[in-house]
VOGU-3710 file (C-alpha; in Angstrom, 3 decimals, decimal comma):
1> metahiiwla> -0,011/0,079/0,023  1,042/3,513/-0,528  1,805/5,778/2,180  -0,939/8,050/1,295  -3,649/5,239/1,236  -2,376/3,950/4,644  -2,742/7,488/6,060  -6,220/8,384/4,444  -7,951/4,876/5,291  -6,648/4,680/8,727
11> liqglteflp> -7,756/8,374/9,825  -11,214/7,297/7,651  -11,567/4,253/9,979  -10,743/6,575/13,164  -13,300/9,296/12,546  -16,040/7,138/11,167  -16,088/4,293/13,177  -17,948/5,992/16,203  -19,883/8,822/14,303  -23,452/7,863/12,975
21> vsssahlilv> -22,081/7,890/9,171  -20,815/4,205/8,844  -17,366/3,267/8,723  -17,622/-0,090/6,824  -19,040/2,166/4,088  -16,353/4,509/3,857  -13,567/2,080/3,728  -15,518/-0,075/1,069  -16,262/3,297/-1,331  -13,428/5,371/-0,839
31> pkvlgwpdqg> -10,540/2,569/-2,641  -13,722/1,900/-5,292  -14,354/5,861/-6,175  -10,446/6,581/-6,117  -9,418/3,444/-7,908  -7,282/2,421/-5,219  -6,485/-1,552/-4,452  -7,799/-3,017/-1,859  -6,060/-2,720/1,328  -6,271/-6,570/2,397
41> lafdvavhlg> -7,576/-7,977/5,358  -3,827/-7,573/7,762  -4,896/-3,787/7,040  -8,496/-4,132/8,167  -7,269/-6,045/11,384  -4,930/-2,966/12,297  -7,415/-0,291/11,991  -9,795/-2,126/14,019  -7,531/-2,971/16,524  -6,332/0,823/16,927
51> tliavvsffr> -9,765/2,024/17,274  -10,387/-0,579/19,822  -7,365/0,624/21,738  -9,037/4,313/21,108  -12,509/3,527/22,696  -10,884/1,244/25,668  -8,663/4,068/26,552  -11,419/6,824/26,941  -13,735/5,151/28,439  -10,919/3,182/30,698
61> kdiitlflaw> -12,683/4,356/34,335  -15,776/3,417/33,115  -14,890/-0,006/32,138  -13,185/-0,922/35,276  -16,525/0,751/37,354  -18,886/-1,457/35,051  -16,465/-4,466/35,280  -16,029/-4,190/39,249  -19,691/-4,081/39,520  -20,510/-6,987/37,088
71> igsisgkgms> -18,210/-8,783/39,510  -20,088/-7,919/42,369  -23,495/-8,704/40,460  -22,017/-12,289/39,980  -20,587/-12,717/43,545  -23,618/-12,293/45,399  -23,690/-8,411/46,056  -26,359/-7,352/44,426  -27,435/-5,827/40,807  -26,426/-1,849/41,181
81> pearlawgvi> -27,013/0,211/38,113  -23,552/-0,194/36,963  -23,742/-3,883/37,266  -26,737/-4,050/35,349  -25,209/-1,716/32,552  -22,343/-3,767/32,358  -24,557/-6,920/31,784  -26,712/-4,621/29,073  -23,328/-4,604/27,267  -23,088/-8,419/27,134
91> vgtipaglvg> -26,775/-8,620/26,263  -26,703/-6,181/23,772  -24,037/-7,817/21,768  -25,562/-11,023/21,600  -28,059/-10,193/18,521  -25,117/-8,826/16,431  -22,773/-12,219/17,300  -25,918/-14,299/16,309  -26,476/-12,651/13,029  -23,360/-12,157/12,290
101> llfkdhiety> -22,326/-16,311/12,554  -25,413/-17,043/10,556  -25,382/-14,267/7,717  -22,041/-13,159/7,479  -21,198/-14,832/4,057  -24,354/-13,712/3,050  -23,810/-10,298/3,640  -20,407/-9,784/2,454  -21,637/-11,477/-1,035  -24,672/-9,525/-1,713
111> lrsplviaat> -25,212/-6,337/0,683  -21,492/-5,018/-0,229  -22,741/-3,181/-3,274  -22,713/0,573/-3,686  -26,351/0,793/-4,701  -27,272/-1,118/-1,169  -24,868/1,401/0,722  -26,536/4,292/-0,714  -29,827/3,015/0,176  -28,936/2,392/3,824
121> tiifglllwf> -27,089/5,620/4,247  -30,419/7,664/3,160  -32,616/5,439/4,774  -31,009/5,103/8,229  -30,282/8,966/8,055  -33,566/10,213/8,078  -34,558/7,523/10,707  -31,625/9,000/12,795  -33,340/12,691/12,118  -36,749/11,306/13,131
131> adkraklerd> -35,301/10,011/16,082  -33,565/12,815/17,270  -36,465/15,284/16,362  -38,788/12,816/18,258  -36,184/12,168/21,225  -37,332/12,968/25,022  -33,745/13,311/25,841  -34,894/12,563/29,653  -32,825/9,411/30,663  -29,031/8,449/31,175
141> eltlswqdfl> -27,403/4,920/30,283  -27,858/3,305/33,597  -31,366/3,694/34,027  -31,614/1,306/30,490  -33,749/-1,779/31,380  -32,998/-5,456/29,982  -35,747/-5,084/27,281  -33,900/-1,699/26,250  -30,495/-3,572/25,981  -32,277/-6,038/23,589
151> viggaqamal> -34,004/-3,649/21,531  -30,675/-1,376/20,932  -28,875/-4,852/20,598  -31,461/-6,371/17,612  -30,711/-1,988/16,389  -27,020/-3,190/16,067  -27,259/-6,190/14,387  -28,779/-4,526/11,811  -25,668/-2,529/11,225  -24,123/-5,645/9,470
161> ipgtsrsgit> -25,597/-4,300/6,291  -22,733/-2,028/5,009  -24,270/1,822/5,232  -26,145/1,369/8,280  -23,580/2,674/10,741  -23,437/0,660/14,030  -23,332/3,717/15,971  -25,909/5,240/13,996  -28,402/2,707/14,169  -27,411/2,448/18,370
171> itaglllglt> -27,981/6,163/18,857  -30,913/5,901/16,856  -32,521/3,114/19,186  -31,459/5,073/22,642  -32,903/8,315/21,091  -36,053/6,525/20,465  -35,767/5,154/24,114  -35,878/8,583/25,523  -31,829/8,928/26,127  -30,224/11,723/26,006
181> rqaaarysfl> -28,077/12,157/23,097  -25,042/11,984/24,817  -26,157/8,843/27,052  -27,255/7,165/23,560  -23,603/7,799/22,557  -21,606/6,564/25,614  -23,805/3,429/25,363  -23,160/2,996/22,036  -19,490/3,324/22,382  -19,150/0,768/25,061
191> lsipiivlsg> -21,431/-1,354/23,089  -18,996/-1,481/20,600  -15,810/-2,731/22,556  -17,230/-6,319/22,263  -18,365/-5,964/18,976  -14,975/-4,903/17,772  -13,094/-7,551/19,202  -15,786/-9,986/17,685  -15,470/-8,057/14,014  -11,494/-8,137/14,520
201> lgvtsdliss> -10,975/-11,887/15,605  -13,134/-12,761/12,862  -11,085/-10,957/10,284  -7,861/-12,229/11,701  -8,988/-16,124/11,354  -9,564/-15,419/7,994  -5,966/-13,534/7,811  -4,495/-16,814/9,403  -5,587/-18,867/6,446  -4,689/-16,053/3,932
211> tepvdwtall> -1,219/-16,119/1,811  -0,986/-12,462/1,674  2,005/-10,843/2,378  2,147/-8,541/5,461  3,691/-5,164/5,469  4,202/-4,572/9,465  5,204/-0,978/8,655  1,975/-0,161/7,070  0,073/-1,949/9,826  1,919/0,169/12,601
221> lgtvlaaisa> 1,020/3,263/11,007  -2,320/2,709/10,382  -3,207/1,406/14,034  -1,448/4,262/15,623  -3,580/7,094/12,959  -6,785/5,228/13,658  -6,153/4,925/17,353  -5,276/8,937/17,702  -8,404/9,571/15,188  -10,900/7,687/17,095
231> facihfflaw> -9,736/8,834/20,594  -9,973/12,350/19,122  -13,482/11,672/17,397  -14,792/10,325/20,407  -13,817/13,155/22,749  -15,235/15,735/20,414  -18,558/14,090/19,650  -19,496/13,411/22,998  -18,652/17,179/24,019  -20,664/18,559/21,121
241> inrigmlpfv> -23,222/16,777/20,696  -25,630/18,011/23,204  -25,289/21,364/20,891  -25,218/20,320/17,270  -27,550/17,172/17,731  -27,854/14,823/14,884  -28,614/16,875/11,836  -24,874/17,863/10,722  -24,884/13,845/10,445  -28,367/13,337/8,923
251> iyrlllgafl> -27,169/16,126/6,170  -23,952/14,308/5,391  -25,731/11,179/4,849  -28,113/12,095/2,514  -25,897/14,174/0,303  -23,240/10,742/0,241  -25,965/8,846/-0,723  -27,214/10,787/-3,182  -23,626/11,347/-4,328  -23,583/7,568/-4,576
261> lfvfl> -26,666/6,953/-6,457  -25,516/9,989/-9,083  -22,402/8,084/-9,978  -23,486/4,200/-9,712  -27,088/3,952/-10,894
//
């Protein structure tokens, strides 16, 4: 890979993984539109590792608190709100995990086309706008119930379709359930941790059986840049989201979807 390609793809992955605009769509489309060669499985693993490092670093204190509360819940100390949220991250991961196991090959084969991405980008962008307009913005993530975890988890499973946006659809579901924008985003980001791990393990298993040569310099650079850009993205998104709302991301999705329809129809 050329250095410029590494830099741009790593930055795109880091910036779009946690914004409601679909990182998978951008990583599929950018090489197609610009005529770049496929970045390969090893690079996908590297940039996913970078985003994982970023989200775990940013939420390290929360993760420790939730983990200790979770340990307490299984050792007989009761179900505190923090323990329930920790269990909620696990419960919310199950639907996407099951759908990924059952339909991964079908999705990879039939749903990675630019027109599918254009449609999902527009449709789920409009749904995000509707949820943001109707949101009551009354609850935080510690008030989520078991039913709420399953609803948001089910929404996350839909994000396996390229263009949907994992963060976008889970934030949409959180807003429809009455969460504040920041609370919906925080739960979405915590929910991303096991999904990124599972996704990375799946790609790694494919990589092990692959005969592709490994450019370790490219992988290291991609990991570092994805981690830095993702950390900055999480920080500024959470700092600004209550002020700017979801409309800028909705507009971006509509413009991107229209561009894809213009180019590929």
